[in-house]
N, C-alpha and C positions, 0 to 999 in steps of 0.2 A: 504494500500500500504506500502511495506517495505521500510524504509529509506535507502538511499545510504550510506553505511558505509565505502566506500573507502576513502583513504587519498590522498593528493596531494604531488607530488615530483617535485621540480623545477630543470631543467637541463639547465645550462648556458655555452655556448661555441660559439665562433665567427665562427667556421667552421661547416657548415651544416652536413658534413659527420660524424663528431664526435658526433653530436646530434643524428643522425640516429643510430649510433653504441650504444650509451647509451640507447636509447629507446628500441633497440632490446634486450639488456642485461637485462633491468629492466621490460620489458613487462610481463614476467612470474609472477611477484609479484601481478599482477592484480590491480594495483593502477592507479590513474590518473596522467599522465605525462604531465608537462607543460614545454615548451621549450622557451628559451630566447637567442637571438643572440648577446647580448651585456650587459655590466654592467648596462647601463641606463634602458634597457628593463627589466632586472632582478629586479631592484628597483621598477619599476611600478607594476610588478607582485606581489612583496612582499606587496605592499600597498593594492592590491585588493584581495589577497587570503591568506589563512593560509596553511603553508606547514609543512609536517612531517620532511623533510630534504631538503637540497640544495646541489647539485653537481655543483661546481663552478670552471671553468677553470681559472688558474692563469694568463696566458699570453693572454691579449686581448687588441686591440687598444682602444685609447681614455680613457677608464676606466679599469684598471686592476682588477683582481679578489680580490686582497688585498684591493683596494680602495672600491670596492662594498661591501666587507665583513665588512669593518669598518663602513660604513654607516648603513648597516643592523643591526649590533650589537649596534649602538647608539640609535636605535629606541626601545622604551620600549616594544611594542607589538611583535617585531621580534627578541628581544635580545636572546631568548633561543632556536631559531631554530638551529638544528645541521647543520654545514657546513663541507662538504668534499671537500678539494681542489684537483684538478686534474692538473697535470703538466707534460709536455714532455721535457721541457728545464731546468727550474729552479730546479735542483736536489740537489744543495748544502745545507749543513746543515743550513746555515744562512737563506735560504728561508724557509726551513722546520720550523725552530724556529720562524720565523716571522709569518708563517701561524698559528702555534699553539697560538702565542701571540695575534693574531687577534680573537681568540675564536674558531678556527677550532677544530673539534673532530677527524679529520684524514687528512693525506696528502698522496695522492696516485700518484704514478708515472705511466706515460704512457710508453709503453703499459701495461695494467693491466689485471689481471686474471678475466675474467667475473664472474666466480662462487664466487670468493672471494669478488668482489665488490657487487655482488647481495646479498651475505650473510650479508655484512656490512650494506647495505641499509635496508635489511629486519629487522635487529635488531632495527634500528631507527624507522622503520614503526611500528613494534610491540610495541616499547616503547611509541610512540605517541598515539597509540590506547589504551594502558593501561592508559595513562594519561587522555585521553578523558573519558574512563570508570570511572576512579576515580573522575573526575569532575562531571560526570553525577550522580554517586552515592552520591557525596557530595551534589549536588542539591536536589536529592531525599531525602537524610537524612535531609537536612535543611527544605525541604517541609514537611517531615514527622513530624519533631519537631514542625514546625509551626502549622500543623494540630492538633498535640497532645496538644499544648498550647491552641489552639482554643477550642478543646474538653474539656480541663480542665477548661478553662474560662466559657464555656457554662455549664459545670457541676456545677461550682461554682454559676453561675447565677441561674440555676435550683434549686440548694440547697437553695440559698438565697430566691428565689421566694417561695419555699416550706415553708421555715421558716416564710416568710412574710405572706403567706396564713394561716399558723397555727396561727401566731400572730393575723392576721386579724380575723380569726375565733374566737379566744379567746376574742378579743376586742368586736366582735359582740355579743358573749355570755354574756360578762359583761354588754354591752350596753342593751341587752334585760333584763338582771336581774335588772339593774338600772331603766330601763323603767317600769318594773313590780313593783319595789319598789315605783317608783314615782307615778304610777297609784294608788297603794294602799294608798300612802300618800295623794294623791288628794282625794281619796274616804273618808279617815279619816277626811281630812279637810272639805269636803262637809258635812259629817255627823255632824262635829263639828259646822259648820255654821248653819245648820238646827236646831241643838240643842240650839245653842246660840240664835237663833231667838226666840225660845220659852222660854228658861230659863231666858234670859236677858230682853226681851221686857215685859214679864208679870210683874216682880217686878217694872220695870221702869214705866210702865203704872199705877201700883198701887200707886207709889210715886207721879206721876203727878196727879192722881185722888184725893188722899187724900189731897195733897197740895191745889188743886183747891177748894175742899170742905171747907178747913179751911179758905182760903182767902175769900171765899164767905160767911163767918160767919155761916156756917151750924152748927158748933159745939159751937157756941158762939162768942161773939165779941173779937177782937184782938186789942192790942195796936200797936203803930207805929213800934216799934222794932220787935215785933213778925211778923207783916205783911211784913216788909222789909226782914227778914230772910226767910220767906216762899216763897217770890217772887224770891229770889236768888236760893233757892232750886228748885223751879219750872223751872227757866231758865236753871239751870245745868242739870236737869233731861231731859228736852226737847232736850238739846244739846247732851246728852248721847244717847238718843233715835235716834236722827238723825245720829250720828256716827255709831250706830249699823246698821241702815238701809243702810247707804252708804257702809259699809263693805260688807253687804250681796249683794248689787247691784254689787259691784266690783267683788266679788267672782263668781257671776253668769255670768258676762261678760267674765272673764278670762277662765272659764270652758266651754264657748261656749254653755251654757245651759240657754238661756234667750229667751223668747217668743216675736216674732214680729207679729203684726197684721197689714197687709198692706191694705190701703184703700185710696180713694181720699181725700186729705186734702187741704183745703183752708188756705194757710199760713197767709194772712192778717187777716182773721177771728180768727185764733188761736192766733195771736199776740194781737188783741184787747181783747180777753178773758183773756190773761195773764196780760194785763194792769189792768184789774179789780182785778185780784188776787194780784198783787204787789202794788196796789195803797196805801193800808195802810202803807206798809213799806216805800214807797216813801214819803208819807206825814210825817211820823215820822222823816225822814232824811231831809225834806224840799227840795226834789228833784223834778224837773219838767220833766215829761215824754212826749215825742211827737212821733207821727207816722203818716205819710201821706200815706193813703191807695192808692195803684196804681190803675189806671183806668182799666188796662187789667186784665184778669183772671190769678190768681196766684195759680193754683192747681197742686199738684204733688201727685203721689201714694207713700205713705210712712206710717210709724207707727205714728199716731198722739200723742200717749202717750209718746213715746220716744223723738219726736221733742219738745213737750211741756216741758219735763224734761230738755232738753238741754237749750232751750231758757229761761226757768225759772231760771236756775242757772246763765246764763249770765246776765240777768236783775238784779237779786239780788246782784251779785258781783258788777255790775256797780253802783247800788244804794249805797252799803256799802262803796265802795272805790272811789266814784265819787266826793267827797268833796262838796256835795250839789249843784253841777253844773248841768245844763240841760243834759238830756240823750235822744238820739233819736234812733229810729229803722228804718232801710232802707231795703226795699225788692225789688230786681231786678231780671228780667228774664235773664238767661244766654243763650249763643249761642246754647248750646247743648240741650236746653229745660228745664234744671234744674232751680233751684231758689237759690239765695244767699241772706241770711238774715244777716245784720250787726247790731250789738249793739255798738253804738258810745257814749263814755263818755269823759269828760274833767277832769278826775280825776288825781291821782298821777302818773299813768303810770307804765310801767314795763321796767326795763333796758334790753338791748339786751342780756346780759349774763343770765338773768333769764327767758327769754321768752320761753325757752324749759323746764326749771325746774318747771314752774308752772303747767305743765301737768304730773308731777311725783306725785306719791301717798304721801300724808301726808306732802306736801311741801307748806309752806306759806312764801312768800317773802316780804309781805307788813309790814311796821312798824306800820300800823294801827291795833290796838289790837281788831279787830272785832272777834266775836265768830265764829268759823268755824272748819270744819274737815280736810280741805286740800285734799278732795276727789272729790269735785264737778267738777272741770275741767278735771281731769283724766277720770272720768266716762263719762263726756260729749263727750270728744274726742273719746273714745272707742265706745260709742253709735253712734256717727256720722259715724265711720268706718263701723259698723254693718249695717247702713242704706245706704252703698255704697257712703257715702259723706265724708266730711272732716271738721275739725274745725281749723281755722287759727287765728293768732293774729298779729296785727301791733300796736306797741306802742312806745311811747317816754316819758321818765321821765319828769314830770312836764307839759306835754301837754295833755296826755290822751291815751286811748286805743280803738282799733277797733277789736272786736271779730266777725268773719264772719263764719257762718254755710253754707256750700255748700251742696245742696241736688240734686240728679239726678231727671230726670223727672219721673222715675219709679224705685224704689228699687227692687233688686232681691229677689224673695221669698226665705225664709229660714225656716227650720224646726228645732226647738231646743227642747230638752228634758228638760223641766223646772220643772218636778215633784220633782226632788231631791232637788230643791232649792226653793220650795214654801215657802213663808213667813208664819211662824206658829204664829197664834194669838189665845190666849185663850179667847173665847167669850161665857162663860156660861151664864145662865140666871141671872137676877138681876144686870146687868151691869149699870154703870153710863151712861146715854143716850147721853151726849154731848161729841163728839170726840174732838171738838175744845177746849172746856173748860178744857178737861183733858190733853191737850198738845199733840194732835195727830200730826203726821207729816204733814207739810203744804200741802194742796191740793187746790182744786178750791175755797175753802171758804176764803182763805186769808193766810198771812204769820204767822209764829209763833211769840209769844210775845217776844222771845229772839232776833228777828230781823234777824234770819238765815233762808234763804229759800233754802232748799236742792232740790234734784231731785224730780220731780213730782211723786206722787204715787196715787194709787187708794184711794178712801176715806177710812180713817183709821177705822178699826172695833172698836166697843165699847169696853170700858175697862172691865177687868175681874171683876167678882163679888167681892165686898169688904166684908171683914169679919164684923160681927156685932160689933158695937162699942156703948159705952154708950153715949147717946145724952141727953143734959140737958133737964129737964122736961119743957114742954111748948114750946120747939123749934120746928118749922116746917121745914121739909126737902123739899126742892124744887125739 
């Protein structure tokens, strides 16, 4: 639908016949004519409408045309409306001057020439329409500029997004390259650990074996100084072997390449077996161990070897740092069907600031100079996580510590590729037959002589074949 483009003209006169005459003269212009019979009515019309021009009679009762014009011009919205005064009486120059001073654009005397009046009004109509067009064009221009700014802003955003996408793509490429480099580095580290397992364990086992043979007087009697030196050598070699084994365990856990064998495990029975294992160490430190076997069934589906490794580490730590005070183990069934096993000691305790640090690699916070690697607890906590459980500690300095292993009723099956991390042992023929005598890693047969019980392992393979050595004549080799 086409909008009505006609403008409004206000005709003000107190005589109806004059209004009819004005309407007849201006009707050919085709605009909207609004009539007012007084100054007050004219002011109301100005408040309600916008006019292209006002034809205002000067001589009117109550409010003259001059008074009405003064009020119209005082209002901001109507200040610029053209006013043409019409007068049949007040023709003196003073009145004409007053009319122009009121802001009138013309002062016409009655009777007036219709054509001349129509032409004058037509000029103001055309001027008003031009102004409206200019305003519309200004709005269109402003709208166009606004749209242009929006388009520029959108283009800038798109350009920024494109740059961000390019940067993100470059970062992703760099990340993939770094990931590839990291995978290669992990592979190199894995191969290094596998090589270390073979290259380090073999000479360490040889040192342990020869030291054991010398201490057992296989190559002849020793004096006290010689025996003391060899015993120190043996303890240091066993500690170094344990450190190598712990590092290998930690690397396998970090790489996610460790084997879990899930089966029903009776936790109280496993604890009692561990008591047999750690009894010599407890006797050496003068520590009393206690465990009250629960009456109810305490069986969960988990990996017995890894559970044994965790609890063995907790028990050995409790013995070493327990200040020769009693140690007890508590086993309880949880609401979710799992089992919590707590190792409670009355030792020196751990400060709150150190209770998280003790689970960091190679960290030892105790002032007790016990031989250790600083890897037992980190490995134990990670093993507990692999078993879908957790390892927690509650401790107070001077009072003691409670390490609690939480295990679910059934651990989730996991498949790990452990081939790359298999422990390499040299086991050629002619080995020393006794693994314990040669300083093997503590297993079910008892703790090491050095008093350090590390994570549980499978029975240590026999030592590598020892090179031929000169044995004193008449000496028997056991």
